C-alpha positions, 0 to 999 in steps of 0.5 A: 955281344955286350950292350953299352948303357950310356946317357950320351946319345953319340951321333944319334943314328941308332934310329936309321935307316930311314927313307930320305925325301925332298921337302918342297915349299914356295912362297913370295915368288921363291921356291926351295927344296931340302932333303929330310929323313925325319918325317912320317905318316900320322893319321888316315883320317884325315890323312896327316903327314909330319916332318921335322925341320930346323927353323933355321932352314929356308924351307921352314920359312917358306912353309911358315909363310905359305902354310903348305909343303910338299913331300917327294919320294924319289928312287935310289937313282936320284940319291945324288940329287938328295945329297946336292939339295941337302948340301946347299943353301936355299938362301944363296941359290935357286936349287931348281935351277942349279940342279936342273930339277924338273917339276910337275904341276901341283893341283891343290897348292903351289908347292913344287912337285918333283917330276922324278918322284914316284910319289909325292904329297901336297900338304896343307899346314895344320900344326907347327910346334917346336920340339928342341931344335926343330919344328914339327910340321903337320900337313893334311895331304890334299893331293897325291901324285903317284907313279902307278907302275911303282905299286903292287896291286895291293898298293905297296911299293913294288921293289922290282920296279922302284928302289927307295933311297934310305939314309943311314946317317953320316952321308951314307945312302943305301937302298932295299935288298928286296928280301921281303917277308910277310908276317901276318900280325894276327897270326904272330900275335897269337904266339 
């Protein structure tokens, strides 16, 4: 199979799949939720998490005002919720009411935490920088909401109990095959 070399990035989906999440925010008496696939952990100490959001999004404006956000990890059974939240505009509707999204109470922020999430982070904004057409928001995780049964004793996601939502791009969602291989870096690094 021959590789093609081009300067045209095309649909820009070569880096997928990625775990899809719902980012939440609340300010000025309004709350919103948006789907996101561009997010990652950044640091253990302090615990930092980043998410890329277009400044055109209502969620971004709520985060810029409140200086906090939530990151909610949902099981594959809630893929339709991510598509619904991602396909609607928070400026126009109350997504929590429209999609009947149940919430848990936050403990360190005012961000909505989704009851259906197997894990969720409450984050305090520590940095907000522009890169191209998106803002890179970095938050310090100040509280973690966790469904303990979703984790193995080693504190990794138990794929026998939870199937995460993976976004493949172009409105395609999938989940894991549960084919797991343990490959010790220390062992493989010596080859």
